[in-house]
C-alpha positions as CSV (number, residue, x, y, z in Angstrom):
1,M,-1.9,-3.8,-32.7
2,Q,-0.3,-1.7,-29.9
3,G,0.5,-3.1,-26.6
4,K,-0.3,-2.1,-23.0
5,L,1.4,-0.8,-19.9
6,Y,1.0,-2.9,-16.8
7,L,1.6,-1.3,-13.4
8,C,2.9,-4.2,-11.3
9,A,3.0,-4.0,-7.5
10,T,6.0,-5.8,-6.0
11,P,6.7,-6.7,-2.3
12,I,7.7,-4.0,0.2
13,G,9.8,-6.6,2.1
14,N,8.4,-10.1,2.3
15,L,8.7,-11.7,-1.1
16,E,5.6,-13.9,-0.5
17,D,3.5,-10.7,-0.9
18,I,3.7,-10.7,-4.7
19,T,0.5,-11.9,-6.5
20,L,0.2,-14.7,-8.9
21,R,-1.1,-12.3,-11.5
22,V,1.9,-10.1,-11.2
23,L,4.3,-13.1,-11.5
24,R,2.4,-14.3,-14.7
25,T,2.5,-10.8,-16.2
26,L,6.2,-10.2,-15.5
27,R,6.9,-13.5,-17.3
28,E,4.6,-12.7,-20.3
29,V,5.4,-9.1,-21.1
30,D,8.1,-8.2,-23.6
31,L,10.0,-5.8,-21.3
32,I,10.1,-4.7,-17.7
33,A,10.8,-1.1,-16.8
34,A,12.3,-1.0,-13.4
35,E,13.2,1.9,-11.1
36,D,16.5,0.2,-10.2
37,T,17.5,-2.7,-12.3
38,R,20.2,-3.8,-9.8
39,N,17.6,-4.1,-7.1
40,S,14.8,-5.6,-9.3
41,V,17.0,-8.3,-10.7
42,K,17.1,-9.9,-7.3
43,L,13.3,-10.2,-7.3
44,L,13.2,-11.6,-10.8
45,N,16.0,-14.1,-10.1
46,H,14.2,-15.3,-7.0
47,F,11.1,-16.1,-9.1
48,E,13.1,-17.3,-12.1
49,I,11.8,-14.6,-14.4
50,K,14.0,-14.0,-17.5
51,T,12.2,-11.1,-19.1
52,P,14.5,-8.3,-20.2
53,M,14.7,-5.1,-18.2
54,T,15.3,-1.4,-18.8
55,S,15.7,1.4,-16.3
56,Y,13.0,3.9,-15.6
57,H,13.8,6.3,-12.8
58,E,13.5,9.9,-11.6
59,Y,16.4,11.2,-13.7
60,N,15.2,9.8,-17.1
61,K,11.5,9.7,-16.5
62,I,10.3,12.0,-19.2
63,E,12.7,11.1,-22.1
64,K,12.4,7.4,-21.3
65,A,8.6,7.6,-21.0
66,Y,8.4,8.5,-24.6
67,Q,10.7,5.7,-25.6
68,I,8.5,3.3,-23.7
69,V,5.4,4.7,-25.3
70,E,6.9,4.2,-28.8
71,K,7.7,0.5,-27.9
72,I,4.1,0.0,-26.8
73,R,2.8,1.6,-30.0
74,N,4.9,-0.9,-31.9
75,G,3.1,-3.8,-30.2
76,Q,5.2,-4.5,-27.1
77,N,3.6,-5.1,-23.7
78,I,5.6,-3.5,-20.9
79,A,5.4,-3.9,-17.1
80,L,6.5,-1.1,-14.8
81,I,7.8,-2.0,-11.3
82,T,9.2,0.2,-8.6
83,D,11.9,-0.7,-6.0
84,A,9.1,-1.8,-3.6
85,G,5.3,-1.4,-3.6
86,T,2.9,0.0,-6.1
87,P,4.2,2.0,-9.1
88,G,2.9,5.5,-9.3
89,I,2.7,6.1,-5.6
90,S,5.4,8.6,-4.7
91,D,7.6,7.6,-7.6
92,P,8.2,8.6,-11.3
93,G,5.6,6.1,-12.5
94,E,2.9,8.8,-12.3
95,D,4.6,10.6,-15.2
96,L,4.7,7.5,-17.3
97,V,1.0,6.9,-16.7
98,R,0.1,10.5,-17.7
99,I,2.2,10.4,-20.9
100,C,0.7,7.0,-21.8
101,Y,-2.8,8.4,-21.5
102,E,-1.8,11.5,-23.5
103,S,-0.5,9.2,-26.2
104,G,-3.6,7.0,-26.3
105,I,-1.9,4.0,-24.6
106,E,-3.9,1.6,-22.5
107,V,-2.8,1.2,-18.9
108,T,-3.9,-1.3,-16.3
109,S,-2.8,-1.7,-12.6
110,L,-2.2,-5.0,-10.9
111,P,-2.8,-4.3,-7.2
112,G,-0.6,-5.5,-4.4
113,A,1.7,-4.3,-1.6
114,C,1.7,-0.6,-0.7
115,A,3.5,0.7,2.4
116,C,1.2,3.6,3.2
117,I,-2.0,1.4,3.2
118,T,-0.2,-1.3,5.2
119,A,0.9,1.2,7.8
120,L,-2.6,2.8,8.0
121,T,-4.3,-0.5,8.7
122,L,-1.8,-1.2,11.5
123,S,-1.9,2.2,13.1
124,G,-5.0,1.9,15.3
125,L,-6.0,5.4,14.1
126,S,-8.9,6.4,12.0
127,T,-8.8,4.8,8.5
128,R,-11.9,6.3,7.0
129,R,-10.2,9.4,5.7
130,F,-6.5,10.0,5.3
131,A,-4.0,12.4,3.7
132,F,-0.9,10.9,2.2
133,E,2.2,13.2,2.0
134,A,5.0,10.7,1.4
135,F,8.5,12.1,2.0
136,L,8.6,15.8,3.0
137,P,10.9,18.0,0.9
138,R,14.4,18.4,2.2
139,E,14.3,22.2,1.8
140,K,13.3,23.6,5.2
141,K,10.9,26.3,3.9
142,Q,9.0,23.9,1.8
143,R,8.8,21.4,4.7
144,T,7.4,24.1,7.0
145,E,4.8,25.2,4.4
146,I,3.5,21.6,4.0
147,L,3.4,20.9,7.7
148,S,1.7,24.3,8.3
149,S,-1.0,23.3,5.7
150,L,-1.6,20.2,7.8
151,E,-2.1,22.0,11.1
152,S,-5.9,22.0,10.8
153,E,-6.1,18.6,8.9
154,T,-8.8,16.4,10.4
155,R,-7.8,13.3,8.4
156,T,-5.2,10.8,9.5
157,M,-1.9,11.8,7.9
158,I,0.8,9.5,6.5
159,L,4.5,10.4,6.0
160,Y,7.5,8.4,4.9
161,E,10.9,9.0,6.5
162,A,14.4,7.6,6.5
163,P,16.0,6.7,9.8
164,H,18.7,9.4,9.8
165,H,16.0,12.1,9.4
166,L,13.4,10.7,11.7
167,I,14.1,12.7,14.9
168,K,14.3,16.0,13.1
169,T,11.1,15.3,11.3
170,L,9.3,14.3,14.5
171,E,10.5,17.5,16.2
172,E,9.3,19.6,13.3
173,V,5.9,17.8,13.3
174,Y,5.6,18.4,17.0
175,S,6.5,22.1,16.8
176,I,3.8,22.8,14.1
177,L,1.1,20.2,14.7
178,G,1.4,20.0,18.5
179,E,0.9,16.9,20.5
180,R,-0.9,14.1,18.6
181,K,-1.2,10.3,18.7
182,I,1.3,8.7,16.2
183,T,2.1,5.2,15.1
184,L,5.5,4.6,13.6
185,C,5.8,1.5,11.4
186,R,9.3,0.3,10.8
187,E,10.5,-2.3,8.3
188,L,7.0,-3.3,7.2
189,T,6.5,-7.0,6.3
190,K,10.2,-7.7,7.1
191,R,11.7,-9.8,9.8
192,Y,12.2,-6.9,12.2
193,E,8.9,-5.2,11.6
194,T,8.0,-2.9,14.5
195,I,4.8,-1.0,15.2
196,F,5.3,1.7,17.8
197,S,2.2,3.7,19.0
198,A,2.7,6.7,21.2
199,T,2.4,10.5,21.3
200,I,4.7,12.6,19.2
201,S,6.7,13.8,22.2
202,D,7.1,10.2,23.5
203,A,8.2,9.1,20.1
204,I,10.9,11.8,20.1
205,S,12.1,10.7,23.5
206,H,12.0,7.0,22.5
207,Y,14.1,7.4,19.3
208,T,16.5,9.9,20.9
209,N,17.4,7.1,23.3
210,Q,17.2,4.3,20.8
211,E,18.8,4.8,17.4
212,P,16.3,4.6,14.5
213,K,16.9,1.9,12.0
214,G,15.1,0.9,8.8
215,E,12.6,2.8,6.7
216,F,9.7,4.4,8.6
217,V,6.0,5.2,7.9
218,L,4.6,7.8,10.2
219,V,0.8,7.7,10.7
220,I,-0.4,10.8,12.6
221,E,-3.7,11.5,14.2
222,G,-5.8,14.2,12.5
223,K,-7.1,17.2,14.4
224,N,-10.3,16.6,16.4
225,R,-13.2,18.2,14.5
226,K,-14.9,19.6,17.6
227,E,-11.6,21.1,18.8
228,L,-10.9,22.6,15.4
229,K,-14.4,24.1,15.2
230,K,-14.0,25.6,18.7
231,E,-10.6,27.1,17.8
232,Q,-12.1,28.6,14.7
233,Q,-15.0,30.1,16.6
234,Q,-12.6,31.6,19.2
235,A,-10.6,33.1,16.4
236,W,-13.6,34.9,15.0
237,E,-14.8,36.0,18.4
238,A,-11.4,37.8,18.8
239,I,-12.6,40.4,16.3
240,S,-15.6,42.6,16.6
241,L,-18.9,41.6,15.0
242,M,-18.8,44.7,12.7
243,D,-15.3,43.8,11.4
244,H,-16.5,40.2,10.9
245,M,-19.4,41.4,8.8
246,A,-17.2,43.8,6.9
247,Q,-14.9,41.0,5.8
248,Y,-17.7,39.4,3.9
249,E,-19.5,42.6,2.7
250,N,-16.2,43.9,1.3
251,Q,-16.2,40.8,-1.0
252,G,-19.5,41.9,-2.5
253,I,-21.6,39.5,-0.4
254,S,-25.0,40.8,0.5
255,R,-25.8,41.8,4.1
256,K,-28.3,39.0,4.5
257,E,-25.8,36.3,3.3
258,S,-23.0,37.9,5.4
259,M,-25.1,37.5,8.5
260,K,-25.6,33.8,7.8
261,L,-21.9,33.3,7.3
262,V,-21.0,35.3,10.5
263,A,-23.5,33.2,12.5
264,K,-22.0,30.0,11.2
265,D,-18.5,31.2,11.9
266,R,-19.3,32.1,15.5
267,G,-21.6,29.2,16.2
268,I,-24.6,31.3,17.0
269,S,-28.0,31.9,15.3
270,K,-28.6,34.5,12.6
271,R,-31.2,36.1,14.9
272,E,-28.4,36.7,17.5
273,V,-26.2,38.4,14.9
274,Y,-29.1,40.6,13.8
275,D,-29.9,41.7,17.4
276,M,-26.3,42.4,18.1
277,L,-25.9,44.5,15.0
278,L,-29.2,46.3,15.8
279,K,-27.9,47.4,19.2
280,K,-24.9,48.9,17.6
281,N,-26.9,50.6,14.8
282,F,-24.9,48.8,12.2
């Protein structure tokens, strides 16, 4: 019989945050695939776990995934762990999971610590809906494209950032998203855990005067829905009603349906649109 892949969440700082189920699984599986074996051996030694390890990281993720699949097909149970937190969240584990499913391998996830969720619950911002972006790309054009796509985002947004890039990232976020509430979570679950809530501009000022240290999770307020709707209506009002109608009719949309869409865009009734068009003999 073939084995199974176990996604095992490990602590993001405090070693007490590992679950009993994960500890038992790490002891019972045949092999542990770790993002960095040098880092993970410290965790295993702490809990006196002697299971053999193999490396599985960004630079061998595809080739090694097929090797892991072959071992599972031959009956081995394998646990996947990341440097910290839940495998598959902003790490190469997502590729291994995909390849396992494509190969008919059973996968199960053992929940536990996750930095983005921990930060979100500590942020004091809305937790009902959120958008997780992890680390922004280092290439400036790609960073700008992603941040621009978030400009009208109404959900709470979550980013990861290293201390030496923090101020630059905050400045870019401010220039594109404008002033927002933000909570910066540093060294989560560790001895020097710090939760700093402010506006983005205040955060820039604070960390310009106080050198950032430790890994950061940035939790950023989403755009107010009412403000967004008002801005969108103002943008439509900047063009003539006839041009607005033409944008829809040129797509092959009927006049009746176009009038409904224009009314919705402008926040007015369909009757008002009809009367305005009638006056202009449109």
